[in-house]
N, C-alpha and C positions, 0 to 999 in steps of 0.2 A: 155211372152216376158221379156227379161232381160233389166233392167233399166240401164241408163248410170251411175247412182250413185252406183249401185251394181258392175258394171264393174270397176269403179274407186276404190271402196273399195277393190276389189280383187287384182287390180294392186298394191295398196298401201300395202296390206298384203304380196303379193309376194315380193315386194321390201324390206319390213321389214325382211322377212324370209331369203332373199338372203344376206342381211347385217349381220344378226345373223349367218348365215352359214359361211360367210367370217371370222367373229370374232372367231368362233369355230375352223376353219381351222388354223388360225393364232396361237391360243392358243395350238392346237395340235402340230404344228411345234415347238413352244417354248418349250413345255414339252418334245418333242423328243430330242431336243438339250440338255436340262437339264439331261434327262435320259442317253444320250450318255456320257456326262461329268461325271456323277456320276458313270457310269459303268467303265470308264477309271480310275477314282480315286480309285474305289474298287479293280480293278485288280492291280493297283500300290501298294496299301496298302497290298494286299494279298501277292504280291511278297516280299515286305519288311518284312512282318511277317514270311514268310517261311525262309528268310535269317536269321532273328533273331533267329528263332527256331533252325536252323542248327548250328548257332554260339553257342547257349546255349548248345546244345547237344555235340558239339565238346569240349567245356569247361568242361562239366560234364565228358566226356570220359577221358580228360587229368587229371582231378582231381582224378578220380577213378584209373587211371593208376599209378599216383604218390603214392596214398595211398596203392596200392597193391605191390609197388616196395620195 
């Protein structure tokens, strides 16, 4: 037969685990937001980098055209 104290211990453990699960879910949501923000920043920086590369290539082309003229 199950004792009342054993049942209470199990209820307490379940409550503790449920609270821990809520904390983990909150942390997961927080990290998803951070990841989304970092992904946005990375895409933005990549666009800027591609623009800078294109500008440098254009400048190099101008320079080589002037030198060959």
